[in-house]
TIDREN-76911 format. One line per 10 residues: number of its first residue (from 1); for each residue x, y, z of C-alpha. Coordinates in steps of 0.05 Angstrom, whole numbers, always signed. Each point is the difference from the previous one (the first is absolute). Example, Ala and Ser with C-alpha at 12.3 -4.5 7.8 and 13.67 -1.06 7.14 Angstrom:
TIDREN-76911
1> +246/-90/+156 | +27/+69/-13
//
This chain:
TIDREN-76911
1> +0/+0/+0 | +20/+72/-12 | +1/+38/+66 | +37/+65/-8 | -9/+60/-46 | +61/+43/-15 | -15/+61/-44 | +64/+18/-36 | -14/+71/-19 | +7/-9/-74
11> +22/-41/-59 | +74/+13/+6 | +2/-17/+74 | -38/-65/-12 | +47/-23/-54 | +62/+20/+40 | -23/-48/+55 | -29/-54/-45 | +62/-45/+8 | -9/+2/+76
21> -73/-22/-8 | +22/-55/-47 | +51/-24/+52 | -51/+5/+56 | -49/-43/-40 | +55/-52/-11 | +15/-5/+74 | -66/+17/+35 | -57/-19/-46 | -48/+38/-45
31> +10/+74/-11 | -49/+39/-43 | +27/+59/-40 | -44/+46/-41 | +29/+51/-48 | -19/+43/-60 | +24/-16/-70 | +6/+75/-12 | +31/+12/-69 | +37/-67/-4
41> -19/-42/-60 | -14/-65/+37 | -3/-30/+70 | +52/-55/-13 | +51/+50/-25 | -12/+45/+60 | +8/-59/+48 | +62/-25/-36 | +32/+69/+3 | -8/+5/+76
51> +7/-74/+18 | +53/-23/-50 | +12/-66/+37 | -73/-18/-2 | -60/+5/+45 | -11/-51/+55 | -66/-38/-7 | -21/+25/+69 | +8/+73/-22 | -70/+11/-29
61> +15/+61/-42 | -58/+31/-38 | +5/+58/-48 | -60/+45/-15 | -9/+22/-71 | +29/+70/+0 | -20/+17/+72 | -35/-30/+60 | -53/+53/-7 | -26/-38/-60
71> -21/-55/+49 | -39/+51/+41 | -32/+30/-62 | -22/-71/-19 | -50/+0/+57 | -35/+55/-39 | -67/+8/+36 | +30/-6/+69 | +54/+52/-16 | -51/+48/-32
81> -44/-5/+62 | +59/+9/+47 | +25/+61/-37 | -71/+28/-11 | +8/+4/-75 | -41/-25/-58 | +23/-68/-25 | +14/+31/-69 | +64/+30/+31 | +27/-69/+15
91> +26/-38/-62 | -32/-65/-22 | +69/-30/-15 | +49/+30/+49 | +60/-41/-23 | -3/+36/-68 | +14/+67/+35 | +71/+26/-8 | -1/+34/+68 | -53/-30/+47
101> +22/+44/+57 | -15/+63/-40 | -67/-30/-23 | -19/-11/+73 | +21/+70/+20 | -38/+30/-59 | -62/-40/+20 | +6/+29/+71 | -1/+71/-30 | -74/-15/-14
111> -16/-22/+71 | -61/+30/+32 | +38/-2/+66 | +51/+54/+14 | +40/-44/+48 | +10/-52/-54 | +25/+53/-49 | +44/+31/+53 | +32/-68/+18 | +10/-29/-69
121> +10/+60/-46 | +64/+40/+8 | -9/+72/+23 | +14/+59/-45 | +75/+12/-9 | +21/-65/+33 | +50/-48/-30 | -24/-71/-15 | -62/-30/-30 | -36/-20/+64
131> -26/+36/+61 | +28/-6/+70 | -55/-47/+23 | +4/-45/-61 | +31/-60/+35 | -43/+2/+62 | -65/+11/-40 | +14/-57/-48 | +24/-43/+59 | -69/+9/+29
141> -31/-22/-65 | +45/-63/-3 | -12/-18/+73 | -75/+13/+4 | -31/-5/-69 | +43/-27/-56 | -21/-69/-24 | +59/-32/-37 | -42/-60/-20 | -48/+48/-36
151> +56/+43/-27 | +36/-60/-32 | -56/-3/-52 | +26/+66/-30 | +74/-13/+15 | +37/-59/-30 | +63/+16/+39 | -39/+1/+66 | -33/-66/-19 | +69/-31/-11
161> +24/+30/+67 | -58/-30/+38 | +12/-68/-32 | +74/+3/+20 | -16/+21/+71 | -51/-56/+7 | +51/-50/-27 | +52/+23/+51
//
């Protein structure tokens, strides 16, 4: 079983520590790693670049197409309700989006709730594409509302991730 969540604070930090997770899996049992594909052409090339000596079978490493946000967007109705936006602002096929994070932020711009806009959308003149409360607001969605078994119907990479996790 997976018992501990360690947010890495970004793609580069995750991949810097990926060899440590691979080693931990080899010695301690299953470790689940989730990462974005970002602009890399394919998951196997990304994994090979950062784990050149191979991935241990106990390191369950799953790569979201482009960004993990595509998995959240895949639970379309739930996310629209959570963000208080019309479902038309959430794409039907989130893995086809070049920048799912930006799609999610742009959907939040249409929220009927000021606190959702304030948390997710960056303020005027700020650097970055997300608001200060982005992580905590979406963490709330993931913890309390998101249904990955529903979302997998719109996300092939999430469906493969769920199958791998269940197999581990």
